[in-house]
N, C-alpha and C positions, 0 to 999 in steps of 0.2 A: 562408193564415196561415203566417207565418215559423216555421221549426223550427230549433232550435239544438242544438249539441253543447257541453256544459259540462264542464270539467275542474276538479276540486277537488284541493287539495294539502295534505297533512299528513304530513310525512316520518318521524315517529318510529317507526312500524311496527307497534305492537301494536293493530292495527285489523282486526277481522273482523266480517262481518255475522251469521254464525251463532254464537250464544252468545258475544257480545262480553264481554271480561273487564273490565267497568267497575269501577273502584276497585282494580284489581290493584296499581297503583303510581301515583305522582304524574302520570305521562304518560297515564293511562287514566281520567281523570275525566269530568266532564260534557261536555268538548269532543268526546270520542269519540262519546258518545251523540248530541250535536248533529249531528255530521257524518254519522253513519249514518242518522239520521232525515231529515236534509236530502237525502241521496243518494236515499233511498227516495221521499220526497215529490216531488222534482223529476222523478224517472223516471216518475211517474204523471201529470205535467202534459202536456196535448196538444201544447204547443209545444216540448217537449224530445224530440229524436230519439235522443239518447244522453247519458249522464252517467257519467263515470268518476272514481273517487277514487284518486289516486296517493299511495302511501306506500312505506315502505322494506321490502324483502324481508329476512326474518330466518331463518337456519338455525342454531338454537342449542338444545341439549338442555335448557336452562333454561326454554324456552317451548314452546308446543304446535307440532306439525308443520304445522298449518294456516297458520302465518305464512310457510311456505316456498313456498306456491303462488303462481306468478307472476300468475295471473289467477283471481279469485274472481267467478263470475257471480252477481249478486244477483237480477236478473230480465232480461227480454229487452232492456231499455234501460239497465241499470245494471251496472257492474263495479267491483271493487276491483283496481287494477293495482299490483303490487309491483315496485319497481326495486332492483336490486343497487347498493349503494354503501357504502363504508366497511367492507368485509369482511362477514362473515356474522353475527357475534355481535350480540346486542341491546345497544344503546347508549342512554343517556338522551339526551333531545333536546338538552340543553345541550352535548353533546359532538359533535354532528353537523355543526357549522358548517364544519369543514375538508373535509367530504365533499359539500357541497351542489352544488358545481360539477360534480362527477362525476355526481351525481343528474340535473342538467340535461342533460348530454351524453347520458346513457343514456335519458332521457325523450325527447329529440329523436329518438334512434335508434328508439325504440318508435313514436313518432308517424309517422315516415317509413315504417317497415315496415308499420304499420297503415293507411297511406295515407289518413289522416283527420285534418285539422288542426282543432283546436277553434275554436269561435266566441267562447267566453268562458273565461277562466281565473280561478279563485277560490282565493286563498291563505288558510290558517288558521294563526294564530299567526305570529310573526315569521319563523320558518324557512320555513313554507309560503308566506308572502308573498314572501320572497326568491326562491323557485323560480318562483312565478307571475309575478312582475314581469319576470323574464328571458325566460320563454316568451312573455309578452305583447309584449315589445320585439322579439323575434326574428320573430314572425309578424304583428305589427301588429294585435293583437286586444285587446279590452277586458280590463282587469285589475280584478277585484273583490278586496277585502281585508276580512278579519275578524280582529281581534286576539285576541279572547276575554279576554286580560288583557294589560296593558302593563308594559313594563320599568321605567319611572320610578316607577310606583306600587309595584311589587313591591320595588324597591330601597329606597324610603322605609320600607316595612314592615320589611324586613330590617335596615336601619340602626337602627330603633326597637327591634328585638329584640337589638341589641348587636353585630351583625356589622360588621366593617370593610369599607370600599369594596374593599380588595384581596381580602379573602376572598369577598365577593359576586361580584366579577368572576371570580375563580379558579373558583368553584363553578358559577356560572350563565352565564358568558360574557356578562355584563350589558352591557358597553359596546358589543359587537358587536350585541347585540339592539336596544339603543336607537338605534344608528346606522341599522340597517335600518328601524326604526319611523319614524324621521325621513324616510327615503327614501320609504317607502310613502305618507306623507301628501302628498308632491309628485307621485308617479308613478301612484297608483291612480286609475282612472276613477270608481270607486265604493267607498266605505268603508261597510260595513254594521255597525251597532251594534245590540245588543239593546234598549238603553234610551237615552233622552236623558241620563240620569245618567252613563253611561259617557263620552259626548262632553264633557259639561260638567265632570266631575270628573277625568278622566284625560287625554284628548287635549289639553286646554287647557294642559297642562304642557309641550307640545312646541313647539319653535321654528317648525316648519312647520304648526302647527295651522291657520293661515289658508288654507292650500292645500287642506285636506281637503274632499272632496265626500261629505258624510255623508248616510246614509239610515238611519232607524230601522225595523227589521223584527224584531219579537219572534219568537223560535222558538216552536214549538208542541209539543203532545203528541199522540200518536196516539190517536184516539178508539176505535180497535179494541183498544187495550191498556189505556188509562187511561179507564175509564168509571165511572159512579156505582155505589156499593156496593149500592144497592137493586135494580139490574137483575137480580141473581142470584135475587131473590124473585119476579120477574115470571113469570106463567104461560107466556108465549110464549118465555121464555129457555131454551135448551137448553145445558147446560154440557158442553164437550168433555171427553173422558177426561183429556187432558193437564192441563187446568185443575183438574179434580177432584183429581188427584194432587198438583198444586202447592198447592192450597188445604189439603189434608190435611197436607202436609209443613210448610207455614208455621204452621198451627195447632199441630201437634205440636212443632215447634221452639220456639215461644213458650211452650207449656204446660210444657215440661220445666224452664223457669226459674222459673215463677210458682206461688205457693201458691194464689192466687185469680185465675185467668185470665179470669174474667167481668167484672172491673172495666174501666172505660175505660182506654185505652192512650195515654200520652204518647209520641209517636214522633219520632225524628230519624234521618235517613239521609244518609250522605255518605262520602267516603273518609277515611282516617286522616290528617287534615291539621289542624294547630294552629288554622288560621283557622276551621275548622268549629265550634270553641268547644263541643265536647261536654262538656268538663270543667265549664263553667259551668252547663250543663243539669243534670248530675248533682248539682252543688253545690246548685242551686236546689231540686231534688227532695229531696235528702238532708237539707237543713236544715229542711224544712217537713213536720212530722208530719201535719198536716191534709191536705196534698196526697197524701202517701203513703197515707192512709186512703181517699182518693177514687179513686186511679188507680194503675196500674202504669206503669213506665217501660221503653221499649225503645229501645236505641241500636244501629243498624246502621252500624258504622264500617269500611266497606270489606270486603275479603276477607282472611282470615288463615288460616294453617295452624299454623306454629310461630313464635311471636313472636320467639324468640331468634335466628332466622336472617333476620329482616326488616331492611330498611335502618334505620339508627339513629334517624332522625326518626320513622318510623312505629312502631318498637319503643318509643320513649319515650312517644309519645301513647297507644298501646294499654295499655302498662304503667300509666300514670297513671290511665286509665279504670278498670282493674281494682282499683287501689289505692283509688280513691275509692269504688267499690262496697263494698270491705271497710271503709274508714274509716266510712262511714255505715251499715254493716250492712244493706245493701239486698238480701241474699239472699232469694229468693222474691218480691221486689217489682220487681226490675230484670232485664231480659233483654239480653244482649249477644252475639247469635249470631255465629258465625265467618264465615258467608258468605251471599250472596244472589245469585240470578240476576237481572240487571237487566231482562231481558225477561219472565220468567215470575213470579219471586218478588216483585219490588218492587211491581207493581200490586196483587197480592193482599195484601201487607203494608199498603198504604194502605187498601184496602177492609176488611181485618180491623179496623184501628184505627177506621175510620168506623162499622162495624157496632156496635162497642162504645162509640160516642159519645165517642171520644177526640179528641185535638188533635195537630196536627203542629207541631214547632218547628224553625225555621231560625234558628240563633243566630249565623250568620256576620255580623259587622259590616261594612257597606259592600260587600255582595255586588253584583257587577256586574249580575246578572239574578236568578237564583233559580229555576232550572227545577224543583227539587223542590217549590217552592210551587205552581206551576201543576199539577204532577202530582197533588199532594194535593188541590187544588181540584177537578180533573176527577173525582176519585174521591169527592168529597163530604166531605172531611175539613177542618174549620176549621184556621186557621193562626195561629201567633204568630211574628212576625218583627221584624227591625230597622226603625226608622223612617228609615233612610237607604238610598240606592242603589236597586237594582232592586226589592227587596222593597217599598219604599215605593210605587213606581210601580204594582206589581202589585196590592197590597192596596187602594190608593186607587181603582183601576179596578174591582176585583172586589168590594170590601166583603165579604171572606170571612174576616176575622179581626182581630186586634189588633196594633198596632205598639208595641213596647216597647224599652227600652234592654236589648239582649241581653247586655250585659256586667254587668248588675245582677241577681244571682240572685233577689232579693226581687221585682223587677218582673216577671220571668218567672213566678215562682210565682203572683203575684197575678192575672196575665192568664190563666193556665191554670185556676185555680180559678173565675174569673169565667165562662169559657166552659163548663166542665164542669158547674158548678152550675146554670146557667140553660138549661134545655132549649129554651126559645123562641129564645134567642140562638143556641144551637148549630144549631138547624134553619135559622134565617135565614142564618148564615154558610155552612152546608153547601149550601143551595139556590143561594145567590148564586155560590158557587165553581163549581158544575157549569155554570150558564148562562154565566158569563163565560169560563170556559176554552174552551167550545165556540165562542163568538162571537169572542173576542179572541186566543186562543192556540192555533190549530190549524195543523197543517202545510199543509193545502190553502190556507189563507189566506196563509201564508208564501210558498208557491210562486207564488200569483197575484200578490202584490206584487213578488216577485223578478223574474218574467217581465215585469211591467209596466215595471220599471226597465230591463231588457235591451232591450225594444222601444223605449222612449224614447231610449235611448242610440244604437241603430242608426239610428233615424229622424233624430236630430240629426246624426249623422255623415254620413248620406247627403245632408243638406241643406247641408253645408259642405265645404270642401276639406281639412279636418283628417282625419288618420288616427288617430282617437281622440286620445290626448295626444301628438300629433306623433311617433308611433312610426315607426321606420325600416322595419320589416317585412322586413328583409334575409333572414330565414330562408325566406320563401316562395320566393324565387328560387333559393336554394341547394338547397332540398329538391326543387324541381321541374325543375332544370336537366338538360338532356340531355348536357351536356359541361362539364368543367372544363378550362381551359387555364391552367397555372401556369408562368411563365417567370422565369428569372434576369434581372437588369437589366443590370449592367455587363458588357460583352463579349458579351451575348446579344441584348438589344433595341437597345442603343446601344453605341458604343465611342468615348469622348471626344466629339468633335464630329461623328462619323460616324453618321448616322441613316438610312442607305440602307434603303429599303423600309418605314420606320416609318409613313409616311402611309397606305400601302396596308393594312398590318396593322391600323392604328387604324380605318380605314374598315370593314374586315371585322368586327372585334370589335363596333363600334357597330351594324352592320347585323344582328348576331345576338344582340343583348342579351337577347331573350326566352328564348333557349335555352342560351346560353353564359355560364358564370361565368368571368370573367377575373381571374387573380391574379398578383401579382408576388412572387417569393421572392428576397430580397436579403440580403447580409451587412451592408448598411447598417442603421443604426437608423431608427426610423420618421420622425424629423424630416428626416434627410438624404434618405430615400427619397421623402418627400412633396415635398421641394424638387426632386428629379430629375423626378418626375412632372409638376410644373408647368413646369420648364425645357424638357423635351423634348416637352411636350404629349402625354404618353402617354394611352392609353385609361384612363378612370376605373376603377381596379380594384375588384372586389367584395370582394376580400380581399387582405391583405398578410401575407407571412411575412418577418419582419425579424430583424435581429441574428443572422444565421446559424442561423435556425430556432428561436430562443428565444422569439419573440413572434408571435402571430397577431392581426390586427385585421380588422374588417369595415367596409366603406363609407368614404366620405370623412370620416365622424365619428370614425374610428379607434376603434371599439368593441372593447375587448380581449376575447379569448376566455379567460375565467377558468378554464374547464375545462382548457385547455392548460397554463395556469400551474400549476394544481394537479397535473397529470399530471407535468410535468418537475421540480416542486419536490421530488419524492421523493428523499430522501437527498442533496439539494443543500445543502452547508454552506459557503455563500459566504464569510462572514466568517472562519471558521476556516481555510479554504483560502487566503484572501488573507494572513492573518497568517503561515501556515506558509511561503508562497512568498517571504516577505521574506528568508529565509535560503538560498534556492536561487540559485546563481550563474548569470549570463548573462541574467537577466530584468530588465526595467525597465518599470514600469507606464506604460501610455498615459495620456493626459490624461483628465480627469473626464468629458468629453462622450462618450468612447468606452466608458465603464463603464455597465453596466445590471444590473438585479437578477439576471438569469440569464446574465450574461456577465462574465468577467474578462479584460481585454485587456492584453497586454504587447508591448513591443518586445524582440527578441532581439539580443544583441550579435553583432558580426561573427564572433567565434570560435565561436559556437554551431553544433554539427554534429550528425550523427546519433547519436553516442555520448551527447551531452548530452541529446538527445531521449529516448533509452533510459533515461538516468538519471532524467529527469523522470517517465517512466511508473513506474519502480521507486519513486521517492519518493512518488508518489500512492498506489501499492499498499501500501507499507509503512505509510503513515499512514492507510490505510483511507478515502481520498477517492475517491468514485466520480464521475469527471468525464471529459468528452470533450475531447481536445486537437486543435486545428486550427492547423497551421503553414502560413502563406501566404508564398511567395516567400522563405522563410528570413529574414523580417524581422518578421512580425507573428504573434503567438501568442495564440489565444483559448482559454479554458477555459469549457466549457459543462456544464450538467447532462447526465448520461450518457444521459438519454432524449431530449435535444434535438438536432435537426438538421433541415435542409430536408426530407430524405426522411421522417423520422419525422413531421414536421408534415403532410406530404402524406398519409401513411397515416392519421394521426389525423383529418384532414378527410374522408377517404374513409369512415371508420367513422361519424363524427359525423353526416354528411349523407347517409349511405346511398348514396353514389355509388361504384359499382364502380371498382376501380383501372383496368380497361381502358376506362373512360369518362373517364379523366383523361389529358391530354396535358401532359407536362413538357418544358421546354426549358432548355438550359444550354450552357456553353462551357468551364468550368474544373473544377479538382479538387474545389473545395468544392460542386460540383453533383452529384458522382458518385453519392452515395447516393440523391439525388432521381431520377436518370436510370436507375439500375440496379435499381429496384424493379419491380413488375409493371404500372407505368403504360406508356402509349405515349409514348415519349420522342423528343426531337429534339436532335441535336448540330449546332450551326451550324458552317460550314466553318472559321471562325477559332478553332477549339478548341485547347486546350493539350494537350501530349503526354500528360498523365495520363489522358486519356479514350480514348487509342488502344485500350486493352484492351477497351473496350465494343463494339467492332465485331463481336464474336462473338455479341452478343445480337440476335435477330431483331426484337424489339420496339423497338429503338432505331434511329432513322433518322438517318443522317449526311447532312446537306443539302449541296448543291453551292454554295449561296449563303451569304453572310456575314450576321451579325446579324439584324435584323428580317425582311429578305427571306428568309433561311434559315428563320426560324421559320414564316413563312407557307407556304413550300414544304413544310415538314414537316407542318403542319396539313392541307394538301390531301392529302398522302400518306396520313396516318392516317385521314382521313375516308372514304377509299375502302373501308376495312375496317369502318366503322361503318354498317351497311346502313340502319338506320332513322333516321339523323340527318337531320333536316329533310326528311322525305319529303313 
């Protein structure tokens, strides 16, 4: 039986297995609960050898120290892995997009150090799907995606609330999110949705909907946590002390709000979100004196301490709930506790309401799934919910409650009174919910279906020549290589029409493809570099460092290294720099095809001398521009991000792919190769080198070859291999 290693991705960071803070803020809603229970259930499946949940590491006094732990062990097969990116402080997920490429780089580094490549990656939300899609491409492994909610749908709701497109994009980075969601539809091997409704009502709004490979798997509830209310009365049931304490606490918390706590409880649970529609529930209850006589109302709207210091949207919602309590004079009839523990308190709250013959209300219109409905059903609590979306699918399958217009207070009140007043109906809905939750909505069932899809996917892949969705899998070679060889092009591999030794070097590289990564580092841009590779019939490079170290690409598909772009973009103010240099004498911009996002290229006038160069450095410093200046042959001047160079690119690749610098051989011949040669790599200087490299002769790790160009490169490779004892043993 095949066993798999699955990686789950959700980068926002406020995720922990022990006492998760569900409802703490908009990023810690039902999706966190879904992820944690999925992590736990997959780890218990016999076909899973390991499952890790990757999120962001946070070190911030505003949140608990537990989010600082780099690895949280859940059980012998499951972990939460926390990756550093975007600094230490907690950030809302909408602000993380600029740091996700850094997250990818550090995840790759973790995978390589852990020496265990996943078999499947599964992203959650658009940001997690962005991460998973890149890891999938790098290692050539299946990419599963779950969106939980989709940007186009959220944008429409926000527009209806009166926000402008500009404000929505500013606050939620919506255009980036939708762009990634379109990409996911084309690139994901499997898209998992909780209901058919999500596919039909939300994914159909996307241009790439037709490419989506959809599977419906409903999430479940843990039967160890969410079980029927009547189990507590069974003679064989022994209640743990922790549960006794929780039950006492929940009862006490509820009773301190209520004059008559023995009446049935109308219950609603969720985070403080406008879409949860708590206000309509209170209005329904507050306007109906008969309903108030029949039952109490309890609203658990997330976790709060001091409303005045909460985010504005949550502050507004909670303030409105308290104002409605006062408006309808519901003191002694309505409970609105300040907090609840999702693992301990919430199941007991459902069971308390069920024992008192109450009803659960999910008043969210168009809910994608409705996990709280399933939780209530598992505890034997009948439900009133919306006749659209996920709730409709659940109640039609379970027959455990009534579907009503949840934006109509009178309709809600009528449904509640019908269930509470009819004991036979209440018993029917209660029993149906318990049975259906166990049979249709359990996590073991989810895990079985999930692994069934994984098995089918690998079986199909084994029977075809496809590498899943034609992924390159370039990362497997880079991660497992015994040696990197990175050579300058002009003057090092070839010089004009002189290609002496190139055929022998090419043959050597081709014969060692399984163990050697071959790269070219050139001042040329990627197009001209590609043309040279074809012209000279060079070995196909696994990587290219182009435009003087400002760009890194992989394979002949020229897949850009976005992490490198993010790294060198730090404090790079290209347009401001270009504008300012218009008033600097002696510089004339090169043609458009010489300009690149991370390179400004100029011709220097004949009179330009070392004093002018000093003035340029002073000009940059005075104007607070951090840029690197490269002057070649006193004719061509390039300005690059201060972090960019061939040498910096090599060191970055060493870190990213966990390749020690002493397992990297670099080769060059000119001054612009100097920082690439003088690092801690094993370096080669071919005999046709320029005078600027004479000073490197003092370094023992740099070999000055007796031969020119490619022949000298191969000579240097053989020299350095003698000191790498285990190479090709």
